[in-house]
PDB file of N, CA, C and O in Angstrom:
ATOM      1  N   MET A   1     -99.362 -94.910  18.756  1.00  0.00           N
ATOM      2  CA  MET A   1     -99.721 -95.944  19.514  1.00  0.00           C
ATOM      3  C   MET A   1    -100.739 -96.732  18.920  1.00  0.00           C
ATOM      4  O   MET A   1    -101.897 -96.319  18.858  1.00  0.00           O
ATOM      5  N   VAL A   2    -100.230 -98.356  18.271  1.00  0.00           N
ATOM      6  CA  VAL A   2    -101.683 -99.298  17.901  1.00  0.00           C
ATOM      7  C   VAL A   2    -102.484 -99.255  18.754  1.00  0.00           C
ATOM      8  O   VAL A   2    -102.367 -98.979  19.948  1.00  0.00           O
ATOM      9  N   SER A   3    -103.533 -99.597  18.016  1.00  0.00           N
ATOM     10  CA  SER A   3    -104.678-100.150  19.561  1.00  0.00           C
ATOM     11  C   SER A   3    -104.772-101.646  19.686  1.00  0.00           C
ATOM     12  O   SER A   3    -104.864-102.524  18.829  1.00  0.00           O
ATOM     13  N   GLY A   4    -104.715-101.692  21.187  1.00  0.00           N
ATOM     14  CA  GLY A   4    -104.446-102.951  21.218  1.00  0.00           C
ATOM     15  C   GLY A   4    -102.648-103.717  22.909  1.00  0.00           C
ATOM     16  O   GLY A   4    -102.185-104.697  23.492  1.00  0.00           O
ATOM     17  N   THR A   5    -102.539-102.244  22.728  1.00  0.00           N
ATOM     18  CA  THR A   5    -100.917-102.864  22.486  1.00  0.00           C
ATOM     19  C   THR A   5    -101.069-101.940  24.252  1.00  0.00           C
ATOM     20  O   THR A   5    -102.142-101.551  24.713  1.00  0.00           O
ATOM     21  N   THR A   6     -99.553-101.769  25.015  1.00  0.00           N
ATOM     22  CA  THR A   6     -99.265-100.813  25.189  1.00  0.00           C
ATOM     23  C   THR A   6     -98.170-100.193  24.615  1.00  0.00           C
ATOM     24  O   THR A   6     -97.915-100.580  23.475  1.00  0.00           O
ATOM     25  N   ALA A   7     -97.215 -99.061  25.234  1.00  0.00           N
ATOM     26  CA  ALA A   7     -96.824 -98.245  24.480  1.00  0.00           C
ATOM     27  C   ALA A   7     -95.457 -99.029  25.131  1.00  0.00           C
ATOM     28  O   ALA A   7     -94.574 -98.890  24.284  1.00  0.00           O
ATOM     29  N   SER A   8     -94.927 -99.790  26.282  1.00  0.00           N
ATOM     30  CA  SER A   8     -93.688-100.538  26.584  1.00  0.00           C
ATOM     31  C   SER A   8     -94.112-101.889  25.519  1.00  0.00           C
ATOM     32  O   SER A   8     -93.192-102.693  25.367  1.00  0.00           O
ATOM     33  N   GLU A   9     -94.726-102.036  25.170  1.00  0.00           N
ATOM     34  CA  GLU A   9     -95.343-103.634  23.982  1.00  0.00           C
ATOM     35  C   GLU A   9     -94.398-103.391  22.262  1.00  0.00           C
ATOM     36  O   GLU A   9     -94.765-102.599  21.395  1.00  0.00           O
ATOM     37  N   LYS A  10     -93.554-104.023  22.198  1.00  0.00           N
ATOM     38  CA  LYS A  10     -92.663-104.192  20.897  1.00  0.00           C
ATOM     39  C   LYS A  10     -93.636-104.918  19.877  1.00  0.00           C
ATOM     40  O   LYS A  10     -94.615-105.621  20.128  1.00  0.00           O
ATOM     41  N   ILE A  11     -93.006-104.494  18.455  1.00  0.00           N
ATOM     42  CA  ILE A  11     -94.706-104.282  17.409  1.00  0.00           C
ATOM     43  C   ILE A  11     -92.791-105.324  16.240  1.00  0.00           C
ATOM     44  O   ILE A  11     -91.572-105.473  16.149  1.00  0.00           O
ATOM     45  N   PRO A  12     -93.840-105.561  15.855  1.00  0.00           N
ATOM     46  CA  PRO A  12     -92.129-107.060  14.871  1.00  0.00           C
ATOM     47  C   PRO A  12     -93.331-105.989  13.370  1.00  0.00           C
ATOM     48  O   PRO A  12     -94.499-105.658  13.163  1.00  0.00           O
ATOM     49  N   TRP A  13     -92.143-105.904  12.834  1.00  0.00           N
ATOM     50  CA  TRP A  13     -92.300-105.557  11.675  1.00  0.00           C
ATOM     51  C   TRP A  13     -91.486-105.356  10.549  1.00  0.00           C
ATOM     52  O   TRP A  13     -90.546-104.709  11.010  1.00  0.00           O
ATOM     53  N   SER A  14     -91.224-105.564   9.034  1.00  0.00           N
ATOM     54  CA  SER A  14     -90.070-105.087   8.659  1.00  0.00           C
ATOM     55  C   SER A  14     -90.875-104.222   7.501  1.00  0.00           C
ATOM     56  O   SER A  14     -92.064-104.012   7.260  1.00  0.00           O
ATOM     57  N   GLY A  15     -89.626-103.833   6.915  1.00  0.00           N
ATOM     58  CA  GLY A  15     -89.903-102.651   5.888  1.00  0.00           C
ATOM     59  C   GLY A  15     -88.712-102.131   5.024  1.00  0.00           C
ATOM     60  O   GLY A  15     -87.591-102.630   5.126  1.00  0.00           O
ATOM     61  N   ARG A  16     -89.038-100.976   4.059  1.00  0.00           N
ATOM     62  CA  ARG A  16     -88.541-100.470   3.363  1.00  0.00           C
ATOM     63  C   ARG A  16     -88.262 -98.898   2.777  1.00  0.00           C
ATOM     64  O   ARG A  16     -88.823 -98.377   1.813  1.00  0.00           O
ATOM     65  N   LEU A  17     -86.903 -98.124   3.924  1.00  0.00           N
ATOM     66  CA  LEU A  17     -87.293 -96.965   3.761  1.00  0.00           C
ATOM     67  C   LEU A  17     -87.693 -96.773   2.533  1.00  0.00           C
ATOM     68  O   LEU A  17     -87.095 -97.361   1.632  1.00  0.00           O
ATOM     69  N   PHE A  18     -88.959 -95.775   2.187  1.00  0.00           N
ATOM     70  CA  PHE A  18     -88.698 -94.913   0.548  1.00  0.00           C
ATOM     71  C   PHE A  18     -88.632 -93.186   0.868  1.00  0.00           C
ATOM     72  O   PHE A  18     -89.164 -92.478   0.013  1.00  0.00           O
ATOM     73  N   SER A  19     -88.172 -92.686   1.740  1.00  0.00           N
ATOM     74  CA  SER A  19     -88.617 -91.411   1.833  1.00  0.00           C
ATOM     75  C   SER A  19     -88.160 -90.899   3.303  1.00  0.00           C
ATOM     76  O   SER A  19     -88.423 -91.546   4.317  1.00  0.00           O
ATOM     77  N   VAL A  20     -87.651 -90.018   3.313  1.00  0.00           N
ATOM     78  CA  VAL A  20     -86.816 -88.676   4.587  1.00  0.00           C
ATOM     79  C   VAL A  20     -87.281 -87.840   4.327  1.00  0.00           C
ATOM     80  O   VAL A  20     -87.102 -87.280   3.245  1.00  0.00           O
ATOM     81  N   GLN A  21     -87.746 -87.601   4.866  1.00  0.00           N
ATOM     82  CA  GLN A  21     -88.258 -85.652   4.878  1.00  0.00           C
ATOM     83  C   GLN A  21     -87.651 -84.805   5.905  1.00  0.00           C
ATOM     84  O   GLN A  21     -87.740 -85.377   6.991  1.00  0.00           O
ATOM     85  N   PRO A  22     -86.954 -83.447   6.015  1.00  0.00           N
ATOM     86  CA  PRO A  22     -87.356 -82.935   7.569  1.00  0.00           C
ATOM     87  C   PRO A  22     -87.602 -82.031   8.006  1.00  0.00           C
ATOM     88  O   PRO A  22     -87.599 -80.930   7.456  1.00  0.00           O
ATOM     89  N   ARG A  23     -88.062 -82.461   9.870  1.00  0.00           N
ATOM     90  CA  ARG A  23     -88.981 -82.038  10.550  1.00  0.00           C
ATOM     91  C   ARG A  23     -88.517 -80.079  11.060  1.00  0.00           C
ATOM     92  O   ARG A  23     -87.355 -79.725  11.261  1.00  0.00           O
ATOM     93  N   ILE A  24     -89.149 -79.586  11.113  1.00  0.00           N
ATOM     94  CA  ILE A  24     -89.006 -78.346  10.842  1.00  0.00           C
ATOM     95  C   ILE A  24     -90.185 -77.059  11.533  1.00  0.00           C
ATOM     96  O   ILE A  24     -90.944 -76.312  10.915  1.00  0.00           O
ATOM     97  N   ARG A  25     -89.932 -77.201  13.146  1.00  0.00           N
ATOM     98  CA  ARG A  25     -90.468 -75.392  13.184  1.00  0.00           C
ATOM     99  C   ARG A  25     -89.919 -74.086  12.848  1.00  0.00           C
ATOM    100  O   ARG A  25     -88.829 -73.657  13.227  1.00  0.00           O
ATOM    101  N   LEU A  26     -91.090 -73.257  11.819  1.00  0.00           N
ATOM    102  CA  LEU A  26     -90.544 -72.009  11.368  1.00  0.00           C
ATOM    103  C   LEU A  26     -91.614 -71.859  12.727  1.00  0.00           C
ATOM    104  O   LEU A  26     -92.220 -72.753  13.319  1.00  0.00           O
ATOM    105  N   GLN A  27     -91.595 -70.161  13.013  1.00  0.00           N
ATOM    106  CA  GLN A  27     -91.833 -69.367  14.300  1.00  0.00           C
ATOM    107  C   GLN A  27     -91.768 -67.711  13.381  1.00  0.00           C
ATOM    108  O   GLN A  27     -90.764 -67.044  13.128  1.00  0.00           O
ATOM    109  N   ARG A  28     -92.737 -67.513  13.155  1.00  0.00           N
ATOM    110  CA  ARG A  28     -92.839 -65.767  12.348  1.00  0.00           C
ATOM    111  C   ARG A  28     -92.724 -64.656  13.916  1.00  0.00           C
ATOM    112  O   ARG A  28     -93.123 -64.841  15.066  1.00  0.00           O
ATOM    113  N   SER A  29     -92.257 -63.923  13.499  1.00  0.00           N
ATOM    114  CA  SER A  29     -92.716 -62.927  14.385  1.00  0.00           C
ATOM    115  C   SER A  29     -92.093 -60.986  13.747  1.00  0.00           C
ATOM    116  O   SER A  29     -91.014 -60.418  13.574  1.00  0.00           O
ATOM    117  N   PHE A  30     -93.688 -60.615  13.598  1.00  0.00           N
ATOM    118  CA  PHE A  30     -92.982 -59.365  12.442  1.00  0.00           C
ATOM    119  C   PHE A  30     -92.102 -59.838  11.223  1.00  0.00           C
ATOM    120  O   PHE A  30     -92.222 -60.820  10.490  1.00  0.00           O
ATOM    121  N   ASP A  31     -91.546 -59.226  11.238  1.00  0.00           N
ATOM    122  CA  ASP A  31     -90.354 -59.857  10.248  1.00  0.00           C
ATOM    123  C   ASP A  31     -89.317 -60.321  10.465  1.00  0.00           C
ATOM    124  O   ASP A  31     -88.506 -60.025   9.587  1.00  0.00           O
ATOM    125  N   GLU A  32     -88.929 -60.925  11.232  1.00  0.00           N
ATOM    126  CA  GLU A  32     -88.212 -62.264  11.451  1.00  0.00           C
ATOM    127  C   GLU A  32     -89.156 -63.632  11.768  1.00  0.00           C
ATOM    128  O   GLU A  32     -90.144 -63.801  12.482  1.00  0.00           O
ATOM    129  N   PHE A  33     -88.164 -64.763  10.659  1.00  0.00           N
ATOM    130  CA  PHE A  33     -87.963 -65.572  11.081  1.00  0.00           C
ATOM    131  C   PHE A  33     -87.148 -66.360  12.068  1.00  0.00           C
ATOM    132  O   PHE A  33     -86.631 -65.679  12.953  1.00  0.00           O
ATOM    133  N   GLN A  34     -86.897 -67.822  12.105  1.00  0.00           N
ATOM    134  CA  GLN A  34     -86.289 -68.805  13.057  1.00  0.00           C
ATOM    135  C   GLN A  34     -87.299 -69.674  12.813  1.00  0.00           C
ATOM    136  O   GLN A  34     -88.519 -69.536  12.894  1.00  0.00           O
ATOM    137  N   HIS A  35     -86.367 -70.925  12.390  1.00  0.00           N
ATOM    138  CA  HIS A  35     -86.952 -72.859  11.989  1.00  0.00           C
ATOM    139  C   HIS A  35     -85.544 -73.263  12.983  1.00  0.00           C
ATOM    140  O   HIS A  35     -84.322 -73.124  12.934  1.00  0.00           O
ATOM    141  N   THR A  36     -86.717 -73.924  14.010  1.00  0.00           N
ATOM    142  CA  THR A  36     -85.580 -75.170  14.776  1.00  0.00           C
ATOM    143  C   THR A  36     -86.079 -76.908  13.850  1.00  0.00           C
ATOM    144  O   THR A  36     -87.029 -77.528  13.373  1.00  0.00           O
ATOM    145  N   TYR A  37     -84.966 -76.948  14.042  1.00  0.00           N
ATOM    146  CA  TYR A  37     -84.776 -78.596  13.497  1.00  0.00           C
ATOM    147  C   TYR A  37     -85.287 -79.443  14.660  1.00  0.00           C
ATOM    148  O   TYR A  37     -84.864 -79.388  15.814  1.00  0.00           O
ATOM    149  N   GLN A  38     -86.408 -80.359  14.123  1.00  0.00           N
ATOM    150  CA  GLN A  38     -86.182 -81.395  15.250  1.00  0.00           C
ATOM    151  C   GLN A  38     -86.058 -82.854  14.744  1.00  0.00           C
ATOM    152  O   GLN A  38     -86.266 -83.871  15.405  1.00  0.00           O
ATOM    153  N   GLY A  39     -85.740 -82.781  13.651  1.00  0.00           N
ATOM    154  CA  GLY A  39     -85.666 -84.707  13.271  1.00  0.00           C
ATOM    155  C   GLY A  39     -86.099 -84.632  11.775  1.00  0.00           C
ATOM    156  O   GLY A  39     -86.037 -83.746  10.923  1.00  0.00           O
ATOM    157  N   TYR A  40     -86.591 -85.997  11.795  1.00  0.00           N
ATOM    158  CA  TYR A  40     -87.420 -86.128   9.668  1.00  0.00           C
ATOM    159  C   TYR A  40     -87.940 -87.567  10.591  1.00  0.00           C
ATOM    160  O   TYR A  40     -87.711 -88.133  11.660  1.00  0.00           O
ATOM    161  N   VAL A  41     -88.705 -87.681   9.490  1.00  0.00           N
ATOM    162  CA  VAL A  41     -90.375 -87.689   9.086  1.00  0.00           C
ATOM    163  C   VAL A  41     -89.169 -88.663   8.169  1.00  0.00           C
ATOM    164  O   VAL A  41     -88.147 -88.305   7.583  1.00  0.00           O
ATOM    165  N   LEU A  42     -90.004 -90.469   8.401  1.00  0.00           N
ATOM    166  CA  LEU A  42     -89.223 -91.412   8.024  1.00  0.00           C
ATOM    167  C   LEU A  42     -90.749 -92.384   7.283  1.00  0.00           C
ATOM    168  O   LEU A  42     -91.734 -92.809   7.886  1.00  0.00           O
ATOM    169  N   GLY A  43     -90.403 -92.475   5.783  1.00  0.00           N
ATOM    170  CA  GLY A  43     -91.852 -93.049   4.295  1.00  0.00           C
ATOM    171  C   GLY A  43     -91.037 -94.041   5.108  1.00  0.00           C
ATOM    172  O   GLY A  43     -89.838 -93.999   5.381  1.00  0.00           O
ATOM    173  N   ILE A  44     -92.069 -95.053   5.474  1.00  0.00           N
ATOM    174  CA  ILE A  44     -91.579 -96.707   5.116  1.00  0.00           C
ATOM    175  C   ILE A  44     -92.817 -97.624   4.624  1.00  0.00           C
ATOM    176  O   ILE A  44     -93.982 -97.731   5.005  1.00  0.00           O
ATOM    177  N   GLU A  45     -92.351 -97.996   4.006  1.00  0.00           N
ATOM    178  CA  GLU A  45     -93.301 -99.438   2.537  1.00  0.00           C
ATOM    179  C   GLU A  45     -93.161-100.650   3.874  1.00  0.00           C
ATOM    180  O   GLU A  45     -92.146-100.561   4.565  1.00  0.00           O
ATOM    181  N   GLY A  46     -93.966-101.523   4.139  1.00  0.00           N
ATOM    182  CA  GLY A  46     -93.263-102.552   4.949  1.00  0.00           C
ATOM    183  C   GLY A  46     -94.526-102.920   5.930  1.00  0.00           C
ATOM    184  O   GLY A  46     -95.228-101.955   6.233  1.00  0.00           O
ATOM    185  N   THR A  47     -94.955-104.376   6.539  1.00  0.00           N
ATOM    186  CA  THR A  47     -95.436-105.026   6.599  1.00  0.00           C
ATOM    187  C   THR A  47     -95.353-105.134   8.399  1.00  0.00           C
ATOM    188  O   THR A  47     -94.244-105.209   8.928  1.00  0.00           O
ATOM    189  N   ARG A  48     -96.678-105.133   9.280  1.00  0.00           N
ATOM    190  CA  ARG A  48     -97.396-105.364  10.216  1.00  0.00           C
ATOM    191  C   ARG A  48     -98.128-106.223  10.970  1.00  0.00           C
ATOM    192  O   ARG A  48     -99.062-105.523  11.362  1.00  0.00           O
ATOM    193  N   ALA A  49     -98.228-106.985  11.278  1.00  0.00           N
ATOM    194  CA  ALA A  49     -99.020-108.138  11.964  1.00  0.00           C
ATOM    195  C   ALA A  49     -99.695-108.335  10.428  1.00  0.00           C
ATOM    196  O   ALA A  49    -100.801-107.922  10.078  1.00  0.00           O
ATOM    197  N   GLY A  50     -98.799-109.023   9.676  1.00  0.00           N
ATOM    198  CA  GLY A  50     -99.104-109.362   8.427  1.00  0.00           C
ATOM    199  C   GLY A  50     -99.906-108.643   8.107  1.00  0.00           C
ATOM    200  O   GLY A  50    -100.971-109.228   7.911  1.00  0.00           O
ATOM    201  N   LYS A  51     -99.949-107.445   7.916  1.00  0.00           N
ATOM    202  CA  LYS A  51    -100.659-106.039   6.911  1.00  0.00           C
ATOM    203  C   LYS A  51     -99.685-105.116   6.260  1.00  0.00           C
ATOM    204  O   LYS A  51     -98.945-104.229   6.683  1.00  0.00           O
ATOM    205  N   HIS A  52     -99.916-105.584   5.184  1.00  0.00           N
ATOM    206  CA  HIS A  52     -98.829-104.555   4.057  1.00  0.00           C
ATOM    207  C   HIS A  52     -99.327-103.061   3.893  1.00  0.00           C
ATOM    208  O   HIS A  52    -100.441-102.996   3.373  1.00  0.00           O
ATOM    209  N   ARG A  53     -98.855-102.066   4.161  1.00  0.00           N
ATOM    210  CA  ARG A  53     -99.028-100.550   4.193  1.00  0.00           C
ATOM    211  C   ARG A  53     -97.746-100.202   4.094  1.00  0.00           C
ATOM    212  O   ARG A  53     -96.659-100.780   4.064  1.00  0.00           O
ATOM    213  N   ASN A  54     -98.309 -98.681   4.034  1.00  0.00           N
ATOM    214  CA  ASN A  54     -96.790 -97.312   4.461  1.00  0.00           C
ATOM    215  C   ASN A  54     -97.502 -96.625   5.731  1.00  0.00           C
ATOM    216  O   ASN A  54     -98.597 -96.222   6.125  1.00  0.00           O
ATOM    217  N   PHE A  55     -96.098 -96.764   6.125  1.00  0.00           N
ATOM    218  CA  PHE A  55     -96.276 -95.916   7.404  1.00  0.00           C
ATOM    219  C   PHE A  55     -95.720 -94.335   7.584  1.00  0.00           C
ATOM    220  O   PHE A  55     -95.330 -93.840   6.527  1.00  0.00           O
ATOM    221  N   LEU A  56     -95.660 -93.763   8.376  1.00  0.00           N
ATOM    222  CA  LEU A  56     -94.916 -92.423   8.364  1.00  0.00           C
ATOM    223  C   LEU A  56     -94.773 -92.337  10.112  1.00  0.00           C
ATOM    224  O   LEU A  56     -95.566 -91.877  10.934  1.00  0.00           O
ATOM    225  N   VAL A  57     -93.457 -92.961  10.294  1.00  0.00           N
ATOM    226  CA  VAL A  57     -92.933 -92.661  11.855  1.00  0.00           C
ATOM    227  C   VAL A  57     -91.289 -91.029  12.266  1.00  0.00           C
ATOM    228  O   VAL A  57     -90.128 -91.198  11.894  1.00  0.00           O
ATOM    229  N   ALA A  58     -91.694 -89.927  12.919  1.00  0.00           N
ATOM    230  CA  ALA A  58     -91.264 -89.367  13.217  1.00  0.00           C
ATOM    231  C   ALA A  58     -89.947 -90.234  14.033  1.00  0.00           C
ATOM    232  O   ALA A  58     -89.737 -91.375  14.445  1.00  0.00           O
ATOM    233  N   ILE A  59     -89.343 -89.115  13.982  1.00  0.00           N
ATOM    234  CA  ILE A  59     -88.220 -89.578  14.489  1.00  0.00           C
ATOM    235  C   ILE A  59     -86.961 -87.977  14.911  1.00  0.00           C
ATOM    236  O   ILE A  59     -86.325 -87.434  14.008  1.00  0.00           O
ATOM    237  N   GLY A  60     -86.883 -87.572  16.212  1.00  0.00           N
ATOM    238  CA  GLY A  60     -85.810 -87.040  16.495  1.00  0.00           C
ATOM    239  C   GLY A  60     -84.689 -86.921  16.334  1.00  0.00           C
ATOM    240  O   GLY A  60     -84.056 -87.952  16.108  1.00  0.00           O
ATOM    241  N   LYS A  61     -83.824 -85.364  16.389  1.00  0.00           N
ATOM    242  CA  LYS A  61     -82.109 -85.884  15.853  1.00  0.00           C
ATOM    243  C   LYS A  61     -81.393 -86.747  17.051  1.00  0.00           C
ATOM    244  O   LYS A  61     -80.222 -86.435  17.264  1.00  0.00           O
ATOM    245  N   GLY A  62     -81.756 -87.430  17.579  1.00  0.00           N
ATOM    246  CA  GLY A  62     -81.044 -88.335  18.751  1.00  0.00           C
ATOM    247  C   GLY A  62     -81.044 -89.953  18.028  1.00  0.00           C
ATOM    248  O   GLY A  62     -80.351 -90.952  18.215  1.00  0.00           O
ATOM    249  N   ALA A  63     -82.248 -89.614  17.079  1.00  0.00           N
ATOM    250  CA  ALA A  63     -82.506 -91.372  16.855  1.00  0.00           C
ATOM    251  C   ALA A  63     -82.006 -91.030  15.612  1.00  0.00           C
ATOM    252  O   ALA A  63     -81.856 -92.156  15.136  1.00  0.00           O
ATOM    253  N   GLN A  64     -81.695 -90.363  14.875  1.00  0.00           N
ATOM    254  CA  GLN A  64     -80.815 -90.221  13.486  1.00  0.00           C
ATOM    255  C   GLN A  64     -79.994 -89.790  13.616  1.00  0.00           C
ATOM    256  O   GLN A  64     -79.695 -88.969  12.748  1.00  0.00           O
ATOM    257  N   GLU A  65     -78.962 -90.010  14.827  1.00  0.00           N
ATOM    258  CA  GLU A  65     -77.705 -89.879  15.042  1.00  0.00           C
ATOM    259  C   GLU A  65     -77.101 -91.421  15.694  1.00  0.00           C
ATOM    260  O   GLU A  65     -76.028 -91.927  15.366  1.00  0.00           O
ATOM    261  N   LYS A  66     -78.135 -92.028  16.738  1.00  0.00           N
ATOM    262  CA  LYS A  66     -78.226 -93.363  16.784  1.00  0.00           C
ATOM    263  C   LYS A  66     -77.735 -94.524  15.805  1.00  0.00           C
ATOM    264  O   LYS A  66     -76.731 -95.236  15.792  1.00  0.00           O
ATOM    265  N   TYR A  67     -78.922 -94.413  14.947  1.00  0.00           N
ATOM    266  CA  TYR A  67     -79.663 -95.428  14.019  1.00  0.00           C
ATOM    267  C   TYR A  67     -79.372 -95.117  12.505  1.00  0.00           C
ATOM    268  O   TYR A  67     -79.067 -96.032  11.740  1.00  0.00           O
ATOM    269  N   ARG A  68     -79.476 -93.723  12.056  1.00  0.00           N
ATOM    270  CA  ARG A  68     -78.020 -93.033  10.796  1.00  0.00           C
ATOM    271  C   ARG A  68     -79.061 -94.108  10.315  1.00  0.00           C
ATOM    272  O   ARG A  68     -78.832 -95.275  10.631  1.00  0.00           O
ATOM    273  N   PHE A  69     -80.326 -93.784   9.487  1.00  0.00           N
ATOM    274  CA  PHE A  69     -81.429 -94.847   8.566  1.00  0.00           C
ATOM    275  C   PHE A  69     -80.833 -93.329   7.416  1.00  0.00           C
ATOM    276  O   PHE A  69     -80.557 -92.137   7.556  1.00  0.00           O
ATOM    277  N   HIS A  70     -80.888 -94.309   6.372  1.00  0.00           N
ATOM    278  CA  HIS A  70     -81.229 -93.460   4.936  1.00  0.00           C
ATOM    279  C   HIS A  70     -81.747 -94.340   4.107  1.00  0.00           C
ATOM    280  O   HIS A  70     -81.627 -95.565   4.090  1.00  0.00           O
ATOM    281  N   ALA A  71     -82.446 -93.489   3.288  1.00  0.00           N
ATOM    282  CA  ALA A  71     -83.174 -94.123   2.068  1.00  0.00           C
ATOM    283  C   ALA A  71     -82.743 -95.159   0.939  1.00  0.00           C
ATOM    284  O   ALA A  71     -81.646 -94.861   0.466  1.00  0.00           O
ATOM    285  N   GLY A  72     -83.125 -95.913   0.571  1.00  0.00           N
ATOM    286  CA  GLY A  72     -82.157 -96.698  -0.549  1.00  0.00           C
ATOM    287  C   GLY A  72     -81.456 -97.851  -0.240  1.00  0.00           C
ATOM    288  O   GLY A  72     -81.399 -97.889   0.989  1.00  0.00           O
ATOM    289  N   VAL A  73     -81.077 -98.497  -0.559  1.00  0.00           N
ATOM    290  CA  VAL A  73     -79.772 -99.324  -0.035  1.00  0.00           C
ATOM    291  C   VAL A  73     -79.210 -99.608  -1.016  1.00  0.00           C
ATOM    292  O   VAL A  73     -78.162-100.251  -0.963  1.00  0.00           O
TER     293      VAL A  73
END
């Protein structure tokens, strides 16, 4: 959460998606491995409140299915 805002407050921003990385949870038990898909981490180069910077945003599987984020254009 950005300081000075509430969780329900929307923050205007603009940017360009420069990376998409899958998020998984890896669990290990003795000689067995198991992974669970959790979504993606998006790398965004953008501007918020007049400041230009890079952001990392974690999204779930539902958000990816709804908005279909992708790198480049």
